[in-house]
N, C-alpha and C positions, 0 to 999 in steps of 0.2 A: 504493499499499500503506500509505504514511504517512498519507494523507488518510483512509483507511478506519479506521486505528487512532485517529485524532483524533475521528472521528465516533462511534466506540464509546465512547470516553472521555467525550465530551460527553453521550451518552445515559445512561451510568452516573451522571455527575454530576447530571444533571437528576432521575434517579430518586432519588438519594440526597437531593437537596434536597427532593423531594416527600415522602419518608419522614420527613425532619426537620420539615418543616412539618406533616405529619399528627400527629407526636408532640406537637408544640407545641400544636396545636389540641386534642388529646386531653387534654393536661395543663392547658390554660387553663380556667378556670371563669367563666362569665358569668352575671349575675343577670338572668333573662328575666322580664318582667312577665307575670303570669298573664292568660289570655284572659278577656275580659269575661264570657263564659258561665260561667267557673269561679269568679267572684266571688260572695260572699254577697249576698243581696238588699239588705241595709242598708249595703252598702259605699259607694255614692254619698253617702248622707246623712252617714255617718260621716267621709268625706273632706271634705265641705263643712264640717262641724262643726270638724274639726281645722284646716282652713285659716283659718276664722274666729278660732279661738282663737290661732293663731300670729300672725295679722295684728293682733289686739288686743294680744297680748303685745308685739309689736314697737312698736306705737303707744305703749303704756304706758311702754315703755323710753325712747323718745325724749322723751315728755312729762316723764318723771321726770328725765331728764338736764337738760332745759331748766329745769324748776322748780328743781333744785339749783343751776344756774348763776345764775338770777335772784336766788335768796336769797343766794348767795355774793356777788354784786355789791352787793346791799343791805348785807350785813354789812361788806364793805370800805368802802362809802360811809359807814356809821355810824361806823366806827373813825376814818376821816379826819376826819369832822365833829367827833368828840370831841377829837381831837388838835389840831384847829384851835382849838377853843374853850378847851382847857386849856393848850396849849403854843404857840399861835400859828403852826401850820404854814402856810407860804406856798407859792407856786408852785414855788420852787426845790426845796423838800422833796418835793413831789409828783412833780417831774421825777426826782429821784434814786430815789424809791421805785419809779417806773415802770421805771427802768433796772435796779434790783436784782431786782425781781420777774421781769422778763423774762430776766434772767440766770439766775435760779433755775428758771424754767419756760420754756425756749426753744421748747417745742412748743405753748405756750398762747397763744391770740389774746386780744385785748381788753385788754391791760395797758398801752396807751399812755397818756401823760399826759393827753390829751384825754379818753379813755374813763374814766380814774380820776375825772376831774372830773364826768363824767356820772354815775358811780356816787354820788359825793357829792351831786349834784343830785337823783338818784333817792331817796337816803335822806332827804334834806331834804323832798322832795315827799311821801314816804310814810313818816312817822315810826312808823306802826302796823305791826308785823311781821305781824299777823294778816291785814291787807288785802293785803299783799305775797304772802302764801301762798295767797291766793284767786285770783281771775281773772288777776291780773298775772303769777303764776307760770305760767299756762297759755298765755300768749302769748310771742313771741320778744322778745329785747332790742331788735331794731329796731322792733317794735310799740310797746314802752314808750318808746323814744326819740321816736317820732312823737307819742305822747300828750303827752309833756313839751314838745315843740317847738311843737305846734299848739294846745294847749288850756291853759287857765289854772285852771278850776274843777275841783276834785277830783271832785265828783259827776258832772260831765259826762265826765271822763276814765274814771271807773269804768263809766259807761254804755256807752261805746265799747268798753272792755275786755271787758265781759260780752257785747256784741253780736258782737265778734270771735270769742270762744270759741263762741258759739251758732251763728254762720253760717260759721265757718272763713274769715274774710276774710284775705287776704294783706296784707302791709304797704302795698303801693301802693293796694289797694282801700280799706283802712282810711282812708288819706289822702284818697282821693276822697269817702269817706262824710263825713269830717270837713269837708272843703271845701264839701260840699253841705249841711251842717247837718242831717244825718240825724235827730239827736236832737230837732229841732224839727218834723219832718215825719211820722215814722213814727206810725201810728195816729191821724192827724188827719183822714182823709177823712170827710165826712158820710155816714152810712149808716143803713139800717133793719135791720141785722143782729140786734139784740136781739129784734125782733119777727118775724123771719122764719127764724131759725136756732137750733138748740139752743144752750144757754149755752156749752158748751165750744167749739163751732165758731164761735159769734158772737164770743167773746173772741179766738180766734186770728185770725179774718178781720179783726177790728177793728184788730189790731196790725200786720197785714201791709200794709194799704193806706195810702198817704201822702197828704199834701196840703201844698204842691203837688208835682207831678212836675217835675223839672228836665231839660229837654232842651237843655242848654247845648251838647252836641255837635253840634246842628244849626246853631250859629253864632247870629248876632244877627238873622237873618232873621225876618220875621213872616208865616208862611204864611197865606194868606187862605181856603184851601179845605181840607176834611178830606183829600181825596186827596193834596194836597201834603204834609201832615203825615205821612200814612201812608207815602208813598214815601220821605220823608226818614228815617223811623224804620227802615224796612226796609234802608236803606243803612248803618245804624249799629246793626244788630240786636243785636250783643254789648253795646254800651253801653246800649241800650235794656233788655235783660234785666238788666243790672247795676242800672240805675235802678229797675226793677220790684222787685228784691230776690230773695233766695234762694228756690228752690222752684218758679220759673216755668219751664215748658217750652213753647216755641213750637210750636203746632200748625198754623197756617196764617193766610193773610189773605184777605179777600173770600170767606169760607167760605159755600158756597151752601146755603140752606135753602129747601125747597119747601113752601109752606104753602097748602093749597087749590089754587087755580089761579094763585097768584102766587109769584114768586121773591124771596127776600130774601138779602142777603149781609152776613155779619158782618164788621166791619172787621178785627178781630184776634181770634184764638182761642188761648188758652193752656190748659194743664193745671197745676194746682198739686199738687205731690206730697205736701205735708203736709196740705193741706185735702182732698185726694182728690177733687177736682171740676174741671170746666171753668170757665174764667174768660173771659167775653166782654168785650172792650174796644172801646168805641165812641169815636171821636175827633171832637171838635167844635172848629172854628176860630172859634166864636162863643160869646158868654156862654150860660149854662145857661138852658134854657127848660123849663117844666113838661112839655111834650109829649114831651121826651126820655125821661122816666121811664116813660111809657106805652109808648113804642116799645120800650125796653129790656125791660120786663116781658113784652112779647110774644115778643121774641127768646129770652128765657130759657125761656119755656114751650115754645117750638118746640125749643130746644137740648136740653131735658130729655127731650122725646119722641123726637127724631131722633138724638141723639148720645149721650146718657148711657147708661152701662152700669149694670145693676142694682146693682153694687157701688159706683158712684160716688155721691157726695153731690150735693145740688142745685146746679145751675149758679149762679155768682155773676156779676153784672154790674159793670163799672166804666166810668163815664162820665167821660171826660176832656175838660173844657171850657176855653175860653180864660179865662173868669172865672165867678164865681157870686155869687149873693146867698144867704147862709146861710139866712135865714128862708124864702125861696122854695123852696130845696132841701128843707128839712125838711117844709114843707107838701106838696110834690109826692110825697115818699116816704112820708108818713104811712099811707096805706091801701094802698100797693102790696104785693102778696103775695110777690113774688120778692125775694131779697136783692141790693140794689143799693148801690154806693158811688159818691159823686160827689166829684171832685177837679178842681183846675185844673192846667194845665201852663204852664210858663215856659221861656224860652230863655236866661235870664241867671242867674248865681249871684252872690250878694253874699257876699264872703269874711267869715268870722266872726272871723278872727284880729285881736286888738287891736293897734293901731299900736305901742303901747309894748312889746309882746311880740315884734314882728318883728325879726329880726336879733340877738336877745339870746343865742341859741345857734346853734352850727353846724348846718347842715342834716343830715338823715338820710343823704343821698347823700354828703356829706363824711365822715361817720363811717364809712360802708360802704367808701369808697375807702381810707381810712386803715387799716381793719382788714384789707381784702384785701391791702394792701401788706405787711402784717406776716406773712401766711401763707406 
């Protein structure tokens, strides 16, 4: 009898719980997304536009904050420079200044004595406020430290700052570009672009291709055959793409083209998103020969017919040779109708940093470690 009463009570309890849960569900209000069929026709386009605007706003906020910080660092450096000149501030004063500033702003990074000295060096390096407010304010403090540490000439520093903004280089990639002397190589490939491309495309393509290309990541080996070079580059495809530059997308190697009754194979095929065209790269482990231009001209004609989409621009060829004679290359390209660039490749990098400048400042990694320790 007692078991029966307990069972009835349990049923009533469960029923009461279900009624309470039902009331809770009735009282709750959930926002349910509308079905796709109920949305207006322009909803997707409007959503994409809003996403784009929000993303751009967030990027502007970050860039604005970075620019404000860079300018603040420059102003701090200017004040320290003036006090040193007028009142003879020394290291001990800067150490005390760092202590008091960190005490006043405990949540702010970058106020160590060493970083204050970097701010002073930054202000001394760039006395013109207008220049600081330009490309230097659009890159991070670590980028600016790398420019000061690795380069001596203001014009070259500005060149790398502008390229960093243009290509979105990270600080490590900026250092690689500096070590590889990119300012001496970009836009240096011999080409026939002015005669084979519209002016705007010719100018852009001319600035994209380098000479020489540095394959230092292959080691000091001197491959004797094109296939050896190709295999080595494919084993380091990320570094190879980095050396080619921004905008190159890898499409394939030994790409098959059937021309008439014969088969031909392109060494490497890329697509350049800014030029909006295919780029055929042919590797040569020997010095340039005039016949290479004729072979590339045929490859480009076939690629335009077999690969090119109606919206794509004419395919461009890049011949990478072990060495070249400038005059021979210019004669070989003179009457070729397809756009071709010729450059040589090397496996060693000669560092451009002057001896007297080495070790004069702490490395960027040392600064990063110190700032991370303060966070």
